[in-house]
C-alpha positions in Angstrom: 91.5 92.7 -71.8 92.6 90.7 -74.9 94.2 92.3 -78.0 95.8 95.2 -76.0 99.4 95.9 -74.9 98.5 96.3 -71.2 98.7 93.3 -68.9 96.0 93.6 -66.2 97.2 90.6 -64.2 100.9 90.8 -63.3 102.7 87.6 -64.2 104.2 85.5 -61.4 107.9 86.0 -60.7 110.5 83.6 -62.1 111.4 82.0 -58.8 107.8 80.9 -58.0 107.4 79.4 -61.5 110.7 77.6 -61.2 109.6 76.0 -57.9 106.2 75.1 -59.2 107.0 73.8 -62.7 109.9 71.5 -63.3 112.2 72.7 -66.1 110.6 76.2 -66.2 113.0 78.9 -67.5 115.2 76.7 -69.6 115.1 79.3 -72.4 115.8 82.3 -70.2 119.3 82.6 -71.4 119.2 84.9 -74.4 121.9 82.8 -76.1 119.4 79.9 -76.3 116.7 82.1 -78.0 117.3 83.0 -81.6 114.5 85.6 -81.6 116.0 87.4 -78.6 117.2 90.6 -80.3 113.7 91.1 -81.7 112.2 90.8 -78.3 113.9 93.9 -76.9 111.7 96.8 -76.1 112.2 100.0 -78.0 112.9 98.3 -81.4 110.7 100.2 -83.9 107.9 98.1 -85.2 106.3 100.6 -87.5 103.0 100.2 -85.6 101.2 103.6 -85.1 98.6 102.3 -82.7 98.3 100.9 -79.2 95.3 98.8 -80.3 94.5 98.2 -84.0 91.5 100.0 -85.4 88.4 97.8 -85.1 87.1 96.4 -88.4 83.4 97.3 -88.9 81.0 94.3 -88.3 78.5 94.5 -91.2 76.7 91.3 -90.0 77.1 89.5 -86.7 80.2 87.4 -86.5 80.7 84.3 -84.4 82.7 85.0 -81.2 83.5 82.7 -78.4 81.7 83.4 -75.1 85.0 83.7 -73.3 86.0 86.8 -75.4 84.5 90.2 -74.5 84.8 91.4 -78.1 85.8 90.4 -81.6 89.4 90.5 -82.7 90.3 93.9 -84.3 90.5 92.2 -87.8 88.4 89.1 -88.8 87.5 87.2 -91.9 84.2 87.8 -93.8 84.6 85.4 -96.7 82.3 82.7 -95.4 79.4 84.3 -93.5 77.1 81.9 -91.6 74.0 80.8 -93.6 71.1 78.5 -93.3 70.6 75.7 -90.8 74.4 75.1 -90.5 74.8 78.7 -89.6 72.2 78.5 -86.9 74.0 75.4 -85.4 77.4 77.2 -85.5 75.9 80.4 -84.0 74.4 78.3 -81.2 77.7 76.6 -80.5 79.5 80.0 -80.2 76.8 81.7 -78.2 76.2 78.9 -75.7 79.4 76.9 -75.1 83.0 77.9 -74.4 85.8 76.7 -76.7 87.0 74.5 -73.8 83.8 72.4 -73.9 83.3 69.4 -76.2 79.8 70.4 -77.0 81.1 73.5 -78.8 83.3 71.5 -81.1 80.8 68.7 -81.6 78.2 71.3 -82.7 80.7 72.9 -85.1 81.2 69.4 -86.6 77.5 68.9 -86.9 77.2 72.3 -88.6 79.9 71.3 -91.0 78.1 68.0 -91.9 74.8 69.8 -92.3 76.5 72.3 -94.6 78.0 69.5 -96.7 74.6 67.7 -97.0 72.7 70.8 -98.0 75.4 71.6 -100.6 75.0 68.1 -102.1 71.2 68.5 -102.2 71.6 72.0 -103.7 73.8 70.6 -106.4 70.9 68.3 -107.6 68.9 71.3 -108.7 71.9 72.9 -110.4 73.0 72.5 -114.0 76.0 70.4 -112.9 75.0 68.1 -109.9 77.7 66.4 -107.8 78.9 63.1 -109.4 80.6 61.0 -106.7 82.7 58.7 -109.0 84.8 61.3 -110.8 84.8 63.7 -107.9 86.3 61.0 -105.6 89.4 60.9 -107.8 89.0 57.2 -108.3 89.1 57.5 -112.2 92.4 59.3 -111.9 93.9 56.3 -110.2 93.4 53.9 -113.1 96.7 52.4 -114.2 98.4 53.5 -111.0 97.6 50.4 -108.9 94.6 51.9 -107.0 93.9 48.8 -104.9 97.5 47.8 -104.1 98.4 51.4 -103.1 95.5 51.5 -100.6 96.7 48.4 -98.8 100.4 49.0 -99.0 102.4 48.7 -95.8 103.4 52.0 -94.2 100.0 53.7 -94.8 98.7 55.3 -91.6 95.1 55.2 -92.7 94.8 51.4 -93.1 92.6 51.1 -90.0 89.7 53.1 -91.6 90.3 52.3 -95.3 87.4 49.9 -95.2 85.1 52.6 -93.9 85.9 55.2 -96.6 83.7 53.6 -99.4 80.8 53.3 -97.0 81.0 57.0 -96.0 81.4 58.2 -99.6 79.0 55.9 -101.4 76.6 55.2 -98.5 74.7 58.5 -98.6 74.2 58.2 -102.4 72.8 54.7 -101.9 70.4 56.0 -99.2 69.2 58.7 -101.5 68.8 56.3 -104.4 66.8 53.9 -102.2 64.6 56.8 -101.0 64.0 57.9 -104.5 63.1 54.3 -105.5 60.7 54.0 -102.5 59.0 57.3 -103.3 58.8 56.4 -107.0 57.3 53.0 -106.2 54.7 54.6 -103.9 53.7 57.1 -106.6 53.6 54.5 -109.4 51.8 51.7 -107.4 48.5 53.6 -106.8 48.2 54.4 -110.5 48.7 50.7 -111.5 45.9 49.6 -109.2 43.3 51.8 -111.0 44.1 50.5 -114.4 43.5 46.9 -113.5 
C-alpha cells in the first residue's frame, strides 16, 4: 500500500540486481553517498505517526486510477470547475498516468480553462488585452526584433508560430463578431430600401 512504512513486496537481493542491471549498486559504498548518515535506522525524525493523518476531503479530488487512495495531504487551492474540470476528472477516472490519453486530456482541459477564462474576461470590468499582456510594449527600446532572432536562442524554431498562437484566437473572435454583426445589420438594411 502506498504512503505507509511497510513494504508488502520484498525487494530483490543485491546479487540478482547486479547480474540483471549493468552498473547496479555503484552507490552502495556509504563513502559515496553524502546522505548516508541520515539514512540510518533509529535516527529520531520527530514523526509521531506511522501513517500521517488523512486530510479530510471536502469535495472530490482527482486521483489516478493506479492509486487506491489519496495522499495523506493534498492541495485544495484550485478545485476542478466547469467543462475543464469535467475533462480533467474524466482523464483521472479513466486513464492511468502511464497512458498518453491521460496527459492529452489534461492538456485539453488546460486549454479549455484558458479559453473560458478569456471569454469570462470579456464580461468583466477589465477584459484581457493581448498587446500589453504579451509584454511586447515593455520591449520597446530593447531591440525586440533583434533579440528574438539572436543566435543562441533555443526557441528559434517556433518563434514564427508564437504570434499566430497569441494573436490568432483574437483575430478569429474579431472575424466571428464581424460576421454576426454583418448578419444582424444586413436584414435591417433590406427593409429600409
